[in-house]
N, C-alpha and C positions, 0 to 999 in steps of 0.2 A: 504494500500500500504506500502510495506517495504521501508526502506531507500535506499536499492540497486535499487529497482524498480523505485523509485523517481528519482535517479540520471541517470538511464538508459534512462528514458523518457526525462529528461532535457538535456542530453548530446548534441544532435544536435544543440541546440540553446543556450547553456550555455555561450558561449563567446560573445553573442550579448549584454549582460548586461555590460555596460562600467564600472560600479563600480567594478565588478569582475576583469576585465582586469587591471584596475588601482591598485587595491589591490595587485594582483599578481606581478605586476611590482615593486611596493613599497617593497614587501617582498623580491623579488629577489635582489633588490638593497641593502636592509638591510643585507641580507646574505653576499653579496659581500663585504660589509663594515666591517664585523666582521670576515670573514674567507678568507684567501688568496686563490683565485681560480687560479689554474694552469692546464696546459694540462697533468699533471701527476695524477690528482685526479680521483678516481673512486667514483661516486656519486649515491646515491639512493634518489628518491623522493617518500616518503611514503604517500599514499593518493593523488596521482598525478592528479587525475581528467582528464581534457582535456589537461593538460600539460602547463597551463599558466605560471607556474614557471619552470617546466622541460625544456621547450624550450627556456626560457630566459637564463638558466644556461648552457644548453647543449654546445653551441659553446665556452664557456669559460673553460671547463673542458675536461679531457681525455675521459671519458665515462659516460653515465648517464642511469640509470634504473628507470622505473616508476612502482609502485605497487598500485593497487586499487581494491576495492570490486566490482566496477561497470564495467561489460563488455562493456556497451555502452560508458562510458567515455574512456576506453582504446582503443576502436575502433576509436573514434574521435581523440584521441591523435596520434594513428598510422597513420591516414590519414594526419594530419597536419605535422607530422615529415617527412613523405615521400615527401610531397609537398615542404618542406623547405630543404630537403636534409640532415636532421639531423638523425643520427643513435640513436635509443632508444630501449633498451631491456625492455620488458614488462612482469610483473608477475601478474596474476590474483589472488586475495585473496578471501577467503570465506566471508560470511556475517558479521562476527565479526573481520575480518582483519587478520585471520590466513592464512598461506600458505608459500611457499618457497619465500625467499627474496634474495637469491643469496649472493654475497659478498665474502669476507669481503670488506668493503668500507672505503674510507678516510673521507667521509662526508655523513651524512643522513640529508636531509631536509624534512620539512613537513609544509604545509600551510593550515590552517583552516580545519584540519582533526581531531585534538585531541578531539574536543567536540563531535565527532561521535564515539569515542572509549570508550567502556564500562569500561575497566580497564586500565587507563593511566599509573599507576606505573608499571604494568606488561609489558606494551609496552616499557617503557624506559629501563627495564632490557633486553628485547628482542633486542632492537636496539643496546644496548651496545655489545651484543653477535655478532652482524653483523658488528662491526667496527674493523678496524685495530688498533693496539696500536698507540696512538697519534691522532686517528681520532676524528672527531667532529660531534655533532648534532647541527642543527639550526632549531628550531621549533617555528612556528608562529601560534598564535591563539588569540581568543577574551579574553580580560580582563573580569572579572565578569560583567554580565549584567542582566537585569530584566526579560529576557526571550522574549523580544520583537523583537530580531533580527530575529528569525525564526518564520514565520507564520505557517509553517508546521513542527511539532516537530518529524516527522517520522525519526527515526535513530539518533535523537539528545539526547545525554546522559548527557550533561553538559551545563549550561548557562554561558559559559565562565569560567575563572579560576582566582583564587587569585594568584598573582605572588609568594608569599612566599610558597604556597603549591607546585607550580611547581618546585621551587628551592629545596624543601625538597625531592620531588620525584626523581629529578635528582641526588641529593646527595646520596639518599638511593640506587640508581641504580649503584653508583660508579663513577659518573662523577665529574670532577674537573674543575677549572677555569670557573665557571658558571657565566654568565652575563645575566640579563634580562632587556630589555629596550623597549621603544616604537618603533615599526617598522613603523607604520602609523596609521591614523585615517580614517575609512571608514564611509561614510554617506549613510544611508538607510532610506527612507521614512521620511526625514526631521529630522533624529536623528543621532548623531555621536556615533560611537563605536570605542574604542581604541583597537588596535591589538599589542600584544607584540611579541618580538623575544627573545627566550631563547636559549643561546648557552652554550655548555659544551664540555669538552674534555675527552677522554678515556686516562687515565694516563698510 
């Protein structure tokens, strides 16, 4: 089973895992604490999944777009957004995350997606290209872990990240004002996993 197929199958029941909901809320709160959210902002959620972060941020910004490789996840997000009366533009991506992203944006957020991306430095360059001058990225993912977080490694390319490496990749992509801090700690099967939030600005 490919990573996309896994997420398509999981989409209808994804939000039933309370840990995922709590993690998304914590990430959305961390983003709001680092970036001033206003009704003037145009925002992209890269790897939006079922929209747990997207729909937290949506009411606080001017417009929000979700992009994901899983049609099932996007379908679930569309249904939730419609029920909540929140307008979300959706972009389907191919299996490795390529495709139209729209924009340019004032802010690109991503939560727990980077470890599914084969070439993270190339993604950072791409996100830079879709930002307005002065725009921000706010990217949350796992700190380095021993591989125990994922029982099924389908579509998983990284066992978390060393923060210094993430900083280097952001710098190489041209971002400034980089900060990396702990967004939250998520607990899975009696083990704690630290999740960082990396922010940077397009100068």
